[in-house]
Biopython code that builds the backbone (N, CA, C, O; Angstrom):
import numpy as np
from Bio.PDB.StructureBuilder import StructureBuilder

atoms = [
    (1, "MET", "N", (8.418, -4.794, 1.749)),
    (1, "MET", "CA", (8.307, -3.958, 1.547)),
    (1, "MET", "C", (6.885, -3.013, 1.574)),
    (1, "MET", "O", (5.825, -3.592, 1.333)),
    (2, "GLU", "N", (6.879, -2.033, 1.772)),
    (2, "GLU", "CA", (5.605, -1.125, 2.071)),
    (2, "GLU", "C", (4.569, -1.088, 1.284)),
    (2, "GLU", "O", (4.575, -1.085, 0.053)),
    (3, "ASN", "N", (2.751, -1.031, 2.732)),
    (3, "ASN", "CA", (1.885, -0.910, 1.320)),
    (3, "ASN", "C", (1.715, 0.966, 2.044)),
    (3, "ASN", "O", (2.083, 1.479, 3.101)),
    (4, "LEU", "N", (0.849, 1.584, 0.606)),
    (4, "LEU", "CA", (0.910, 3.022, 0.135)),
    (4, "LEU", "C", (-0.420, 2.688, -0.568)),
    (4, "LEU", "O", (-0.841, 1.957, -1.465)),
    (5, "PHE", "N", (-0.882, 3.656, 0.354)),
    (5, "PHE", "CA", (-2.860, 3.477, 0.032)),
    (5, "PHE", "C", (-2.663, 4.847, -0.937)),
    (5, "PHE", "O", (-2.161, 5.639, -0.139)),
    (6, "ALA", "N", (-2.749, 5.325, -1.814)),
    (6, "ALA", "CA", (-3.403, 6.251, -2.886)),
    (6, "ALA", "C", (-4.545, 6.728, -3.259)),
    (6, "ALA", "O", (-5.461, 5.958, -3.551)),
    (7, "TYR", "N", (-4.724, 8.396, -3.326)),
    (7, "TYR", "CA", (-5.584, 8.043, -3.803)),
    (7, "TYR", "C", (-6.194, 9.636, -4.529)),
    (7, "TYR", "O", (-7.317, 10.137, -4.493)),
    (8, "GLY", "N", (-5.267, 9.979, -4.985)),
    (8, "GLY", "CA", (-4.773, 11.369, -6.188)),
    (8, "GLY", "C", (-3.176, 10.889, -6.930)),
    (8, "GLY", "O", (-2.391, 9.984, -7.214)),
    (9, "THR", "N", (-3.323, 11.549, -6.936)),
    (9, "THR", "CA", (-1.965, 11.508, -8.189)),
    (9, "THR", "C", (-0.798, 10.800, -8.305)),
    (9, "THR", "O", (-0.196, 10.786, -9.379)),
    (10, "LEU", "N", (-0.360, 10.155, -7.253)),
    (10, "LEU", "CA", (0.308, 8.631, -6.979)),
    (10, "LEU", "C", (-0.408, 7.492, -7.801)),
    (10, "LEU", "O", (0.050, 6.365, -7.990)),
    (11, "LYS", "N", (-1.921, 8.107, -8.374)),
    (11, "LYS", "CA", (-2.615, 6.397, -9.275)),
    (11, "LYS", "C", (-1.644, 6.999, -10.103)),
    (11, "LYS", "O", (-0.730, 6.237, -10.418)),
    (12, "ASP", "N", (-1.572, 8.321, -10.611)),
    (12, "ASP", "CA", (-1.565, 8.323, -12.050)),
    (12, "ASP", "C", (-0.060, 7.927, -12.640)),
    (12, "ASP", "O", (0.986, 8.123, -12.021)),
    (13, "LYS", "N", (-0.181, 7.224, -14.198)),
    (13, "LYS", "CA", (0.745, 6.239, -14.444)),
    (13, "LYS", "C", (2.122, 7.318, -15.046)),
    (13, "LYS", "O", (3.304, 6.981, -15.108)),
    (14, "GLU", "N", (1.790, 8.077, -15.267)),
    (14, "GLU", "CA", (3.078, 9.352, -15.666)),
    (14, "GLU", "C", (4.050, 9.659, -14.873)),
    (14, "GLU", "O", (5.246, 9.942, -14.810)),
    (15, "ILE", "N", (2.530, 9.404, -13.944)),
    (15, "ILE", "CA", (3.937, 10.353, -12.290)),
    (15, "ILE", "C", (4.412, 8.591, -11.307)),
    (15, "ILE", "O", (5.552, 8.540, -10.846)),
    (16, "GLN", "N", (4.019, 8.069, -11.221)),
    (16, "GLN", "CA", (4.399, 6.657, -10.815)),
    (16, "GLN", "C", (6.092, 6.303, -11.647)),
    (16, "GLN", "O", (7.134, 5.906, -11.125)),
    (17, "GLU", "N", (5.710, 6.730, -13.463)),
    (17, "GLU", "CA", (7.284, 6.668, -14.024)),
    (17, "GLU", "C", (7.785, 7.088, -14.032)),
    (17, "GLU", "O", (8.756, 6.906, -14.766)),
    (18, "THR", "N", (7.645, 8.388, -13.005)),
    (18, "THR", "CA", (9.006, 9.385, -13.252)),
    (18, "THR", "C", (9.444, 9.649, -12.163)),
    (18, "THR", "O", (10.549, 10.140, -11.932)),
    (19, "ILE", "N", (8.101, 9.161, -10.902)),
    (19, "ILE", "CA", (8.956, 9.180, -8.927)),
    (19, "ILE", "C", (9.794, 8.183, -9.632)),
    (19, "ILE", "O", (10.795, 8.546, -10.251)),
    (20, "PHE", "N", (9.233, 6.265, -9.529)),
    (20, "PHE", "CA", (9.737, 5.305, -9.128)),
    (20, "PHE", "C", (9.997, 4.945, -10.731)),
    (20, "PHE", "O", (8.835, 5.099, -11.107)),
    (21, "GLY", "N", (10.428, 4.723, -11.444)),
    (21, "GLY", "CA", (11.452, 4.308, -13.567)),
    (21, "GLY", "C", (10.759, 3.319, -13.799)),
    (21, "GLY", "O", (11.272, 2.372, -14.395)),
    (22, "ARG", "N", (8.599, 3.246, -13.147)),
    (22, "ARG", "CA", (8.125, 2.503, -13.358)),
    (22, "ARG", "C", (6.911, 2.596, -13.011)),
    (22, "ARG", "O", (6.537, 3.405, -12.162)),
    (23, "VAL", "N", (5.798, 1.432, -13.878)),
    (23, "VAL", "CA", (3.964, 1.858, -13.193)),
    (23, "VAL", "C", (3.714, 0.585, -12.662)),
    (23, "VAL", "O", (3.692, -0.555, -13.127)),
    (24, "LEU", "N", (3.458, 1.293, -11.121)),
    (24, "LEU", "CA", (2.536, 0.125, -10.200)),
    (24, "LEU", "C", (1.275, -0.616, -11.023)),
    (24, "LEU", "O", (0.419, -0.491, -11.899)),
    (25, "THR", "N", (1.885, -1.505, -9.995)),
    (25, "THR", "CA", (0.509, -2.465, -9.773)),
    (25, "THR", "C", (-0.292, -2.318, -8.514)),
    (25, "THR", "O", (0.357, -1.806, -7.603)),
    (26, "GLY", "N", (-1.521, -2.630, -8.223)),
    (26, "GLY", "CA", (-2.343, -2.239, -6.920)),
    (26, "GLY", "C", (-3.797, -2.497, -7.327)),
    (26, "GLY", "O", (-4.275, -2.545, -8.461)),
    (27, "THR", "N", (-4.435, -2.665, -6.040)),
    (27, "THR", "CA", (-5.835, -3.026, -5.300)),
    (27, "THR", "C", (-6.428, -2.160, -5.376)),
    (27, "THR", "O", (-5.960, -1.175, -4.806)),
    (28, "PRO", "N", (-7.624, -2.002, -6.015)),
    (28, "PRO", "CA", (-8.865, -1.398, -5.426)),
    (28, "PRO", "C", (-8.646, -1.210, -3.743)),
    (28, "PRO", "O", (-7.960, -1.916, -3.004)),
    (29, "ASP", "N", (-9.306, -0.249, -3.462)),
    (29, "ASP", "CA", (-9.746, -0.142, -1.883)),
    (29, "ASP", "C", (-10.613, 0.324, -0.933)),
    (29, "ASP", "O", (-11.816, 0.094, -1.058)),
    (30, "LYS", "N", (-10.112, 1.052, 0.161)),
    (30, "LYS", "CA", (-11.269, 2.073, 0.251)),
    (30, "LYS", "C", (-10.708, 2.751, 2.191)),
    (30, "LYS", "O", (-9.873, 2.186, 2.898)),
    (31, "LEU", "N", (-11.028, 3.275, 2.344)),
    (31, "LEU", "CA", (-10.223, 4.377, 2.996)),
    (31, "LEU", "C", (-11.937, 5.059, 3.778)),
    (31, "LEU", "O", (-12.738, 5.777, 3.179)),
    (32, "VAL", "N", (-12.063, 4.587, 5.096)),
    (32, "VAL", "CA", (-13.037, 5.002, 5.872)),
    (32, "VAL", "C", (-13.482, 5.940, 7.306)),
    (32, "VAL", "O", (-13.676, 5.627, 8.480)),
    (33, "GLY", "N", (-13.498, 6.386, 7.043)),
    (33, "GLY", "CA", (-13.971, 7.422, 8.278)),
    (33, "GLY", "C", (-13.368, 8.714, 7.246)),
    (33, "GLY", "O", (-13.834, 9.777, 7.657)),
    (34, "TYR", "N", (-12.926, 8.815, 6.648)),
    (34, "TYR", "CA", (-12.270, 10.151, 5.784)),
    (34, "TYR", "C", (-12.763, 10.403, 4.511)),
    (34, "TYR", "O", (-13.261, 9.690, 3.639)),
    (35, "ALA", "N", (-12.529, 11.489, 4.603)),
    (35, "ALA", "CA", (-12.872, 12.407, 3.388)),
    (35, "ALA", "C", (-11.833, 13.409, 2.723)),
    (35, "ALA", "O", (-10.960, 14.028, 3.331)),
    (36, "ILE", "N", (-12.165, 13.462, 0.977)),
    (36, "ILE", "CA", (-11.070, 14.620, 0.297)),
    (36, "ILE", "C", (-11.724, 15.508, 0.791)),
    (36, "ILE", "O", (-12.953, 15.439, 0.800)),
    (37, "LYS", "N", (-10.861, 16.849, 1.468)),
    (37, "LYS", "CA", (-10.857, 18.078, 1.121)),
    (37, "LYS", "C", (-9.411, 18.702, 0.037)),
    (37, "LYS", "O", (-8.692, 17.995, -0.668)),
    (38, "GLU", "N", (-9.358, 19.737, 0.163)),
    (38, "GLU", "CA", (-8.545, 20.507, -1.329)),
    (38, "GLU", "C", (-8.011, 21.059, -0.198)),
    (38, "GLU", "O", (-8.748, 21.501, 0.683)),
    (39, "ILE", "N", (-6.035, 21.108, -0.058)),
    (39, "ILE", "CA", (-4.941, 21.898, 0.569)),
    (39, "ILE", "C", (-4.972, 23.833, -1.134)),
    (39, "ILE", "O", (-5.610, 23.955, -2.180)),
    (40, "GLN", "N", (-4.478, 24.289, -0.794)),
    (40, "GLN", "CA", (-3.144, 25.157, -2.023)),
    (40, "GLN", "C", (-2.256, 25.321, -1.859)),
    (40, "GLN", "O", (-1.898, 25.728, -0.754)),
    (41, "ILE", "N", (-1.664, 25.171, -2.547)),
    (41, "ILE", "CA", (0.394, 25.252, -2.385)),
    (41, "ILE", "C", (-0.067, 25.629, -3.594)),
    (41, "ILE", "O", (-0.842, 25.245, -4.470)),
    (42, "GLU", "N", (0.870, 26.750, -3.276)),
    (42, "GLU", "CA", (2.010, 27.993, -4.291)),
    (42, "GLU", "C", (2.350, 27.423, -4.438)),
    (42, "GLU", "O", (2.518, 26.525, -3.614)),
    (43, "GLU", "N", (3.027, 27.380, -6.315)),
    (43, "GLU", "CA", (3.723, 26.994, -7.147)),
    (43, "GLU", "C", (4.641, 27.378, -8.153)),
    (43, "GLU", "O", (4.142, 28.420, -8.577)),
    (44, "GLU", "N", (5.694, 27.167, -8.802)),
    (44, "GLU", "CA", (6.242, 28.522, -9.433)),
    (44, "GLU", "C", (4.992, 28.882, -10.086)),
    (44, "GLU", "O", (4.333, 29.366, -9.166)),
    (45, "PHE", "N", (4.391, 28.919, -10.987)),
    (45, "PHE", "CA", (3.040, 29.551, -11.654)),
    (45, "PHE", "C", (2.084, 29.486, -11.233)),
    (45, "PHE", "O", (1.207, 29.022, -11.962)),
    (46, "GLY", "N", (1.654, 29.977, -9.610)),
    (46, "GLY", "CA", (0.619, 29.998, -8.911)),
    (46, "GLY", "C", (0.162, 29.563, -7.588)),
    (46, "GLY", "O", (1.017, 29.428, -6.714)),
    (47, "VAL", "N", (-1.266, 29.288, -7.276)),
    (47, "VAL", "CA", (-1.445, 28.761, -6.468)),
    (47, "VAL", "C", (-2.523, 27.090, -7.168)),
    (47, "VAL", "O", (-3.663, 27.236, -7.610)),
    (48, "ILE", "N", (-1.943, 25.929, -7.112)),
    (48, "ILE", "CA", (-2.993, 25.437, -7.470)),
    (48, "ILE", "C", (-3.494, 24.353, -6.008)),
    (48, "ILE", "O", (-2.990, 24.148, -4.904)),
    (49, "GLY", "N", (-4.590, 23.907, -6.638)),
    (49, "GLY", "CA", (-5.665, 22.784, -5.318)),
    (49, "GLY", "C", (-5.418, 21.324, -5.870)),
    (49, "GLY", "O", (-5.866, 20.914, -6.941)),
    (50, "TYR", "N", (-4.601, 20.559, -4.940)),
    (50, "TYR", "CA", (-4.645, 19.603, -4.321)),
    (50, "TYR", "C", (-4.984, 18.850, -3.649)),
    (50, "TYR", "O", (-4.985, 19.376, -2.536)),
    (51, "PRO", "N", (-5.558, 17.092, -3.524)),
    (51, "PRO", "CA", (-6.573, 16.456, -2.780)),
    (51, "PRO", "C", (-5.565, 15.909, -1.191)),
    (51, "PRO", "O", (-4.392, 15.581, -1.365)),
    (52, "ILE", "N", (-6.047, 15.880, -0.040)),
    (52, "ILE", "CA", (-5.798, 15.843, 0.908)),
    (52, "ILE", "C", (-6.718, 14.876, 2.093)),
    (52, "ILE", "O", (-7.777, 15.410, 2.422)),
    (53, "ILE", "N", (-6.523, 13.999, 2.521)),
    (53, "ILE", "CA", (-7.666, 13.097, 3.188)),
    (53, "ILE", "C", (-7.482, 14.089, 5.286)),
    (53, "ILE", "O", (-6.702, 14.376, 6.194)),
    (54, "THR", "N", (-9.321, 14.162, 4.676)),
    (54, "THR", "CA", (-8.868, 14.554, 6.905)),
    (54, "THR", "C", (-10.209, 13.265, 7.277)),
    (54, "THR", "O", (-11.184, 12.757, 6.725)),
    (55, "GLU", "N", (-9.582, 13.211, 8.362)),
    (55, "GLU", "CA", (-10.245, 11.644, 9.390)),
    (55, "GLU", "C", (-11.716, 12.870, 9.800)),
    (55, "GLU", "O", (-11.664, 14.049, 10.151)),
    (56, "THR", "N", (-13.176, 11.759, 9.509)),
    (56, "THR", "CA", (-13.738, 12.475, 10.002)),
    (56, "THR", "C", (-14.955, 11.471, 10.955)),
    (56, "THR", "O", (-16.043, 11.810, 11.423)),
    (57, "GLN", "N", (-13.976, 9.659, 11.003)),
    (57, "GLN", "CA", (-14.667, 9.476, 11.917)),
    (57, "GLN", "C", (-16.213, 8.790, 12.006)),
    (57, "GLN", "O", (-16.607, 8.131, 12.969)),
    (58, "ASN", "N", (-17.145, 9.146, 10.568)),
    (58, "ASN", "CA", (-17.757, 8.492, 9.852)),
    (58, "ASN", "C", (-18.151, 7.694, 8.516)),
    (58, "ASN", "O", (-18.314, 7.902, 7.314)),
    (59, "PRO", "N", (-18.215, 6.474, 9.620)),
    (59, "PRO", "CA", (-18.218, 6.007, 8.445)),
    (59, "PRO", "C", (-18.934, 5.405, 7.337)),
    (59, "PRO", "O", (-19.056, 4.271, 6.873)),
    (60, "ALA", "N", (-19.374, 6.602, 7.070)),
    (60, "ALA", "CA", (-20.315, 6.615, 5.492)),
    (60, "ALA", "C", (-19.750, 7.555, 4.462)),
    (60, "ALA", "O", (-20.071, 7.771, 3.293)),
    (61, "ASP", "N", (-18.728, 8.096, 5.312)),
    (61, "ASP", "CA", (-17.180, 8.777, 4.568)),
    (61, "ASP", "C", (-16.690, 8.113, 4.463)),
    (61, "ASP", "O", (-16.024, 7.647, 5.387)),
    (62, "THR", "N", (-16.703, 7.423, 2.741)),
    (62, "THR", "CA", (-15.571, 7.027, 1.958)),
    (62, "THR", "C", (-14.914, 7.461, 1.475)),
    (62, "THR", "O", (-15.228, 8.520, 0.931)),
    (63, "ILE", "N", (-13.349, 6.876, 1.313)),
    (63, "ILE", "CA", (-12.321, 7.292, -0.359)),
    (63, "ILE", "C", (-11.563, 5.783, -0.941)),
    (63, "ILE", "O", (-10.931, 4.931, -0.317)),
    (64, "THR", "N", (-11.987, 5.894, -2.619)),
    (64, "THR", "CA", (-11.996, 4.648, -3.714)),
    (64, "THR", "C", (-10.529, 5.400, -3.749)),
    (64, "THR", "O", (-10.307, 6.577, -4.034)),
    (65, "GLY", "N", (-9.547, 4.314, -3.353)),
    (65, "GLY", "CA", (-8.067, 4.535, -3.850)),
    (65, "GLY", "C", (-7.353, 3.485, -4.745)),
    (65, "GLY", "O", (-8.075, 2.960, -5.593)),
    (66, "ILE", "N", (-5.937, 3.056, -4.693)),
    (66, "ILE", "CA", (-5.658, 1.965, -4.868)),
    (66, "ILE", "C", (-4.613, 1.006, -3.620)),
    (66, "ILE", "O", (-4.849, 0.744, -2.441)),
    (67, "LEU", "N", (-4.154, 0.876, -3.959)),
    (67, "LEU", "CA", (-2.681, 0.394, -2.709)),
    (67, "LEU", "C", (-2.218, -0.345, -3.738)),
    (67, "LEU", "O", (-2.927, -1.027, -4.477)),
    (68, "TYR", "N", (-0.351, -0.158, -3.843)),
    (68, "TYR", "CA", (0.136, -0.299, -4.078)),
    (68, "TYR", "C", (1.228, -1.017, -2.799)),
    (68, "TYR", "O", (1.050, -1.030, -1.581)),
    (69, "GLN", "N", (2.361, -1.569, -3.595)),
    (69, "GLN", "CA", (3.400, -2.475, -2.569)),
    (69, "GLN", "C", (4.849, -1.937, -2.779)),
    (69, "GLN", "O", (5.430, -2.462, -3.729)),
    (70, "LEU", "N", (5.609, -0.917, -2.025)),
    (70, "LEU", "CA", (6.444, -0.485, -2.745)),
    (70, "LEU", "C", (7.852, -0.762, -2.240)),
    (70, "LEU", "O", (7.776, -1.572, -1.317)),
    (71, "SER", "N", (8.900, -0.461, -2.449)),
    (71, "SER", "CA", (10.455, -1.268, -1.791)),
    (71, "SER", "C", (10.383, -0.254, -0.470)),
    (71, "SER", "O", (9.239, 0.168, -0.644)),
    (72, "PRO", "N", (10.584, 0.034, 0.049)),
    (72, "PRO", "CA", (11.752, 1.478, 1.490)),
    (72, "PRO", "C", (12.085, 2.266, 0.503)),
    (72, "PRO", "O", (11.424, 3.302, 0.431)),
    (73, "ARG", "N", (12.707, 2.144, -0.095)),
    (73, "ARG", "CA", (13.736, 2.877, -1.238)),
    (73, "ARG", "C", (12.579, 3.928, -2.260)),
    (73, "ARG", "O", (12.828, 5.035, -2.738)),
    (74, "GLU", "N", (11.296, 3.127, -2.362)),
    (74, "GLU", "CA", (10.431, 3.462, -3.849)),
    (74, "GLU", "C", (9.151, 4.956, -2.437)),
    (74, "GLU", "O", (8.527, 6.002, -2.612)),
    (75, "LEU", "N", (9.442, 4.094, -1.338)),
    (75, "LEU", "CA", (8.306, 4.772, -0.012)),
    (75, "LEU", "C", (9.403, 6.026, 0.090)),
    (75, "LEU", "O", (8.753, 7.064, -0.032)),
    (76, "LEU", "N", (9.919, 6.135, 0.154)),
    (76, "LEU", "CA", (11.180, 7.258, 0.310)),
    (76, "LEU", "C", (10.823, 8.514, -0.932)),
    (76, "LEU", "O", (10.483, 9.685, -0.760)),
    (77, "LEU", "N", (11.056, 7.736, -2.226)),
    (77, "LEU", "CA", (10.874, 8.801, -3.422)),
    (77, "LEU", "C", (9.540, 9.136, -3.455)),
    (77, "LEU", "O", (9.245, 10.278, -3.807)),
    (78, "ALA", "N", (8.716, 8.388, -3.168)),
    (78, "ALA", "CA", (6.951, 9.636, -3.003)),
    (78, "ALA", "C", (7.079, 10.223, -1.383)),
    (78, "ALA", "O", (6.175, 11.026, -1.149)),
    (79, "ASP", "N", (7.973, 10.003, -0.259)),
    (79, "ASP", "CA", (7.540, 11.348, 0.625)),
    (79, "ASP", "C", (8.609, 12.390, -0.309)),
    (79, "ASP", "O", (7.826, 13.277, -0.649)),
    (80, "THR", "N", (9.709, 12.684, -0.788)),
    (80, "THR", "CA", (9.659, 13.461, -1.531)),
    (80, "THR", "C", (9.607, 14.203, -2.776)),
    (80, "THR", "O", (10.328, 15.083, -3.247)),
    (81, "TYR", "N", (8.054, 13.326, -3.382)),
    (81, "TYR", "CA", (7.084, 13.576, -4.006)),
    (81, "TYR", "C", (6.204, 14.549, -3.796)),
    (81, "TYR", "O", (5.818, 15.481, -4.501)),
    (82, "GLU", "N", (5.940, 14.189, -2.705)),
    (82, "GLU", "CA", (5.264, 14.914, -1.827)),
    (82, "GLU", "C", (4.916, 15.672, -1.700)),
    (82, "GLU", "O", (3.908, 16.283, -2.056)),
    (83, "GLY", "N", (6.699, 15.983, -0.433)),
    (83, "GLY", "CA", (7.186, 17.571, -0.134)),
    (83, "GLY", "C", (6.134, 17.818, 1.322)),
    (83, "GLY", "O", (5.292, 17.164, 1.936)),
    (84, "ILE", "N", (6.702, 19.026, 1.401)),
    (84, "ILE", "CA", (6.699, 19.707, 2.585)),
    (84, "ILE", "C", (5.842, 20.118, 3.342)),
    (84, "ILE", "O", (6.066, 20.558, 4.470)),
    (85, "HIS", "N", (4.092, 19.964, 2.486)),
    (85, "HIS", "CA", (2.657, 19.702, 2.656)),
    (85, "HIS", "C", (2.433, 18.892, 2.836)),
    (85, "HIS", "O", (1.244, 18.918, 3.154)),
    (86, "TYR", "N", (2.947, 17.556, 2.894)),
    (86, "TYR", "CA", (2.319, 16.126, 3.556)),
    (86, "TYR", "C", (3.096, 15.239, 4.222)),
    (86, "TYR", "O", (4.325, 15.174, 4.255)),
    (87, "ARG", "N", (1.955, 14.289, 4.959)),
    (87, "ARG", "CA", (2.574, 13.592, 6.013)),
    (87, "ARG", "C", (2.319, 12.240, 6.221)),
    (87, "ARG", "O", (1.453, 11.950, 7.046)),
    (88, "ARG", "N", (2.827, 11.484, 5.711)),
    (88, "ARG", "CA", (2.909, 10.273, 5.691)),
    (88, "ARG", "C", (2.528, 8.992, 6.961)),
    (88, "ARG", "O", (3.215, 8.002, 7.210)),
    (89, "ILE", "N", (1.503, 9.317, 7.478)),
    (89, "ILE", "CA", (0.261, 8.220, 8.615)),
    (89, "ILE", "C", (-0.442, 7.367, 7.691)),
    (89, "ILE", "O", (-0.980, 7.371, 6.584)),
    (90, "GLN", "N", (0.011, 6.113, 9.381)),
    (90, "GLN", "CA", (-0.578, 4.717, 8.796)),
    (90, "GLN", "C", (-2.251, 5.100, 9.087)),
    (90, "GLN", "O", (-2.618, 6.263, 9.254)),
    (91, "VAL", "N", (-2.802, 4.408, 9.105)),
    (91, "VAL", "CA", (-4.131, 4.173, 8.235)),
    (91, "VAL", "C", (-4.202, 2.762, 8.318)),
    (91, "VAL", "O", (-3.153, 2.187, 8.028)),
    (92, "LYS", "N", (-5.363, 1.909, 8.705)),
    (92, "LYS", "CA", (-5.752, 0.509, 8.761)),
    (92, "LYS", "C", (-7.540, 1.281, 7.310)),
    (92, "LYS", "O", (-8.185, 2.328, 7.240)),
    (93, "LEU", "N", (-7.529, -0.537, 6.247)),
    (93, "LEU", "CA", (-8.419, 0.267, 5.013)),
    (93, "LEU", "C", (-9.669, -1.230, 5.466)),
    (93, "LEU", "O", (-9.857, -2.318, 6.009)),
    (94, "GLN", "N", (-10.119, -0.231, 4.784)),
    (94, "GLN", "CA", (-11.447, -1.222, 4.160)),
    (94, "GLN", "C", (-10.911, -2.672, 4.892)),
    (94, "GLN", "O", (-11.310, -3.176, 5.942)),
    (95, "SER", "N", (-9.637, -3.258, 3.749)),
    (95, "SER", "CA", (-10.016, -4.414, 3.096)),
    (95, "SER", "C", (-9.205, -4.986, 5.401)),
    (95, "SER", "O", (-9.078, -5.937, 6.172)),
    (96, "LYS", "N", (-9.059, -4.057, 5.323)),
    (96, "LYS", "CA", (-8.176, -4.493, 7.300)),
    (96, "LYS", "C", (-6.585, -4.117, 6.544)),
    (96, "LYS", "O", (-5.689, -4.000, 7.380)),
    (97, "GLU", "N", (-6.248, -3.963, 5.402)),
    (97, "GLU", "CA", (-4.375, -4.191, 5.774)),
    (97, "GLU", "C", (-4.190, -2.926, 6.342)),
    (97, "GLU", "O", (-4.937, -1.966, 6.154)),
    (98, "THR", "N", (-3.089, -2.938, 7.109)),
    (98, "THR", "CA", (-2.794, -1.120, 7.238)),
    (98, "THR", "C", (-0.994, -0.492, 6.298)),
    (98, "THR", "O", (0.183, -0.848, 6.358)),
    (99, "VAL", "N", (-1.697, 0.449, 5.622)),
    (99, "VAL", "CA", (-0.837, 1.761, 4.943)),
    (99, "VAL", "C", (-0.493, 2.549, 5.142)),
    (99, "VAL", "O", (-1.293, 3.019, 5.951)),
    (100, "TRP", "N", (0.505, 3.443, 4.951)),
    (100, "TRP", "CA", (1.087, 4.896, 4.725)),
    (100, "TRP", "C", (-0.637, 4.853, 3.905)),
    (100, "TRP", "O", (-1.565, 4.097, 3.617)),
    (101, "VAL", "N", (-0.171, 6.278, 3.831)),
    (101, "VAL", "CA", (-1.105, 7.627, 3.597)),
    (101, "VAL", "C", (-0.329, 8.923, 3.569)),
    (101, "VAL", "O", (0.774, 9.282, 3.982)),
    (102, "TYR", "N", (-1.270, 9.451, 2.963)),
    (102, "TYR", "CA", (0.016, 10.586, 3.462)),
    (102, "TYR", "C", (-1.282, 11.697, 3.037)),
    (102, "TYR", "O", (-1.857, 11.808, 1.954)),
    (103, "SER", "N", (-1.483, 12.423, 4.267)),
    (103, "SER", "CA", (-2.072, 13.328, 4.962)),
    (103, "SER", "C", (-1.430, 15.138, 4.497)),
    (103, "SER", "O", (-0.471, 15.666, 3.933)),
    (104, "ALA", "N", (-2.778, 15.530, 5.221)),
    (104, "ALA", "CA", (-1.797, 17.207, 5.479)),
    (104, "ALA", "C", (-0.939, 17.544, 6.529)),
    (104, "ALA", "O", (-1.371, 17.130, 7.605)),
    (105, "ALA", "N", (0.394, 18.300, 6.626)),
    (105, "ALA", "CA", (1.647, 18.520, 6.956)),
    (105, "ALA", "C", (1.229, 19.490, 7.873)),
    (105, "ALA", "O", (0.911, 20.430, 7.144)),
    (106, "ILE", "N", (0.901, 20.072, 9.851)),
    (106, "ILE", "CA", (0.332, 20.389, 10.056)),
    (106, "ILE", "C", (1.556, 21.126, 11.022)),
    (106, "ILE", "O", (1.258, 22.002, 11.833)),
]
sb = StructureBuilder()
sb.init_structure("model")
sb.init_model(0)
sb.init_chain("A")
sb.init_seg("    ")
for serial, (resi, resn, name, xyz) in enumerate(atoms, 1):
    if name == "N":
        sb.init_residue(resn, " ", resi, " ")
    sb.init_atom(name, np.array(xyz, "f"), 0.0, 1.0, " ", f" {name:<3s}", serial, name[0])
structure = sb.get_structure()
């Protein structure tokens, strides 16, 4: 299984059902030393703002989210959902779990 930390749209049950064919069960956790910013992505009906994590290295900055366990196949489905504007990176959560999380593609 693969650990994935979700802080944005991947926490939405309807989106999970669409992507994975099921609703995920997860554990609340925190990402320390990061803040959420917004990126603008042009879509079919205009430009929409989406959350994106940015490393600050400030321990006072935290992001609350959910730690999910996905199969390798489901992780690839999440990659497809996130698209070209996001990339998957590994980080360590407050719980000391090493997880995948999506950040801005540079």
